[in-house]
C-alpha positions in Angstrom: 14.4 -24.6 37.6 11.2 -24.8 39.6 7.9 -25.6 38.1 6.6 -22.1 38.8 9.6 -20.6 37.0 9.1 -22.8 34.0 5.5 -21.9 33.8 6.4 -18.2 34.0 9.0 -18.5 31.3 6.6 -20.5 29.1 3.9 -17.8 29.6 6.4 -15.0 28.7 7.4 -16.9 25.5 3.8 -17.4 24.5 3.0 -13.7 25.1 6.0 -12.6 23.0 4.9 -14.9 20.1 1.3 -13.6 20.4 2.4 -10.0 20.4 4.6 -10.6 17.3 1.7 -12.2 15.5 -0.5 -9.3 16.3 2.1 -6.9 15.0 2.5 -8.9 11.8 -1.3 -8.9 11.3 -1.4 -5.1 11.7 1.3 -4.7 9.1 -0.1 -7.0 6.4 -0.5 -6.0 2.8 -4.2 -5.4 2.7 -4.0 -4.1 -0.9 -2.3 -7.2 -2.5 -5.2 -8.3 -4.7 -5.8 -6.5 -8.0 -9.0 -4.5 -8.0 -11.1 -3.3 -10.9 -10.8 0.2 -12.2 -14.1 1.4 -10.6 -13.1 0.1 -7.1 -9.5 1.3 -6.6 -7.7 1.1 -3.2 -6.7 4.8 -3.6 -7.0 7.6 -6.0 -4.3 10.2 -6.5 -4.7 13.4 -8.6 -2.2 16.1 -9.6 -0.7 18.2 -12.4 2.5 17.5 -14.3 4.1 18.7 -17.5 1.5 16.5 -19.2 -1.4 18.3 -17.7 -3.8 17.0 -15.1 -3.3 13.3 -14.2 -5.3 10.8 -12.2 -3.8 7.6 -10.8 -6.0 4.8 -9.5 -4.1 2.3 -7.3 -5.3 -1.2 -8.2 -2.7 -3.2 -6.3 0.2 -2.7 -3.9 3.1 -5.1 -4.0 4.5 -4.6 -0.4 3.2 -4.0 3.0 3.4 -0.4 4.2 6.5 -0.8 6.4 8.5 -2.2 3.5 7.2 0.5 1.1 8.6 3.2 3.4 12.1 1.7 3.4 12.2 0.7 -0.3 13.0 3.6 -2.7 11.9 1.4 -5.6 8.6 0.3 -4.2 5.8 0.3 -6.8 2.1 0.1 -7.3 0.0 -1.3 -10.1 -2.0 1.6 -11.3 -4.4 2.9 -14.0 -3.4 6.4 -15.2 -5.3 8.9 -17.2 -4.1 12.3 -18.5 -4.1 14.5 -21.6 -1.1 12.5 -22.8 -3.2 9.3 -22.8 -6.0 11.1 -24.7 -8.4 10.5 -21.9 -8.0 6.7 -21.9 -6.7 4.6 -19.0 -3.2 3.1 -19.3 -2.2 0.3 -16.9 1.2 -0.4 -15.5 3.5 -0.2 -12.5 4.7 3.1 -11.1 7.1 4.0 -8.4 5.3 5.2 -5.4 7.6 8.2 -5.0 6.7 9.3 -8.6 3.0 9.4 -7.7 3.2 10.8 -4.1 5.7 13.5 -4.9 3.4 15.6 -7.1 -0.1 14.2 -6.5 -2.7 14.5 -3.7 -4.6 11.5 -2.4 -8.4 11.9 -2.7 -11.3 9.7 -1.6 -12.2 7.2 -4.3 -15.8 8.2 -4.1 -15.0 11.8 -5.1 -13.9 10.9 -8.7 
């Protein structure tokens, strides 16, 4: 193998590694640290058999690409409804249970 061919192959390998690192960085879990109630990552509101409900997403356990493929993906949330008598209850919820009957709103709206 000529020197030029080795350099070309080395450059292609480096470019491939760089592209993979960029892809990995774009798909990181940017919501992996627990936030306070007043600074949630997302806010979801909706109505259920328990009345109006508000979820504040305080932590996400997986990066977005894995959440899409995992039917049991969950978020750590604070939830408030008439069933909680207006107080916040903290815990994990399946993403599908929140997104199926709630609408995402801007955190500054609530």
